[in-house]
C-alpha positions in Angstrom: 2.4 -21.6 -6.3 3.2 -18.2 -4.1 0.7 -15.1 -4.2 2.2 -11.4 -3.4 -0.8 -9.1 -2.3 -0.5 -5.0 -1.5 -2.9 -3.8 0.8 -3.9 -0.3 0.6 -4.7 2.4 2.9 -7.9 3.4 0.8 -5.9 3.9 -2.8 -2.9 4.3 -1.2 -0.3 0.8 -0.8 1.7 0.7 2.7 2.7 -3.1 2.6 3.9 -6.2 0.6 2.7 -9.4 1.2 4.6 -12.0 0.0 3.0 -15.7 1.2 3.3 -19.7 -0.5 1.8 -21.8 2.2 2.6 -20.9 5.5 6.2 -19.1 4.6 5.8 -15.9 3.9 7.9 -12.4 3.2 5.7 -8.4 4.0 7.6 -4.9 2.9 6.5 -2.1 5.0 6.7 0.4 2.6 8.5 3.8 3.5 7.8 5.8 5.5 6.4 8.8 3.1 3.6 6.1 2.5 2.9 6.4 6.1 2.7 10.3 6.1 0.3 10.2 2.8 -2.3 8.0 4.7 -1.9 10.6 8.1 -2.2 13.7 6.0 -4.7 11.7 3.5 -7.4 10.3 6.8 -6.7 14.0 7.8 -7.6 15.6 5.1 -10.4 13.6 4.8 -11.6 14.2 8.2 -11.6 10.5 9.4 -10.1 11.7 12.7 -11.9 8.8 14.8 -9.7 5.1 15.7 -13.0 3.2 13.4 -13.4 5.8 10.6 -10.0 5.0 9.6 -9.3 1.1 10.1 -12.2 0.2 7.7 -11.2 2.3 4.6 -7.5 -0.5 5.6 -8.4 -3.0 1.8 -5.9 -6.1 0.3 -5.2 -5.9 -3.3 -6.5 -9.3 -5.4 -3.3 -12.1 -5.1 -0.7 -12.2 -8.3 0.5 -15.3 -9.1 4.4 -14.8 -8.8 7.6 -16.4 -8.4 8.9 -18.7 -5.4 12.2 -16.3 -4.2 9.5 -14.7 -2.0 12.5 -12.6 0.0 13.1 -10.7 -3.9 9.4 -11.2 -4.9 8.8 -8.8 -1.7 11.7 -6.6 -2.7 10.6 -6.5 -6.5 7.2 -4.7 -5.6 8.1 -3.0 -3.1 10.3 -0.9 -5.4 8.3 -0.9 -7.9 5.1 0.7 -5.6 8.2 2.7 -4.5 9.4 3.9 -7.5 5.9 4.8 -9.5 3.9 6.7 -6.3 6.6 10.0 -6.9 6.0 12.9 -3.7 4.4 14.5 -6.4 1.5 11.5 -6.3 1.2 11.1 -3.5 0.8 14.7 -2.4 -1.8 14.2 -5.2 -3.7 10.9 -3.6 -3.5 13.2 0.1 -5.5 16.0 -2.4 -8.2 13.6 -2.7 -8.5 11.7 0.8 -6.3 8.9 -0.2 -7.9 7.9 -3.2 -6.8 7.6 -7.4 -6.6 11.4 -7.6 -8.7 12.3 -11.1 -7.4 13.3 -13.8 
């Protein structure tokens, strides 16, 4: 059974990985996510490599369909739509953490 995993820096998604056995499909989210992560790290004063790297994590794997490429595309598209520029700006202000409501 295929599983989909989202890779995060703190609470900002960065990459989608879909895996079944030895097969996998990966999608890096658009550049605006990378920029948001970098800006969040600076805002949180995480300037050295070790401080930055320790905040990467993988979300819990979720079962998905067997078309790995389609599942990776669908999740990447979903995350891109859910995280508007305005929402990412709020994450940046919160140092990459989920903003308080």
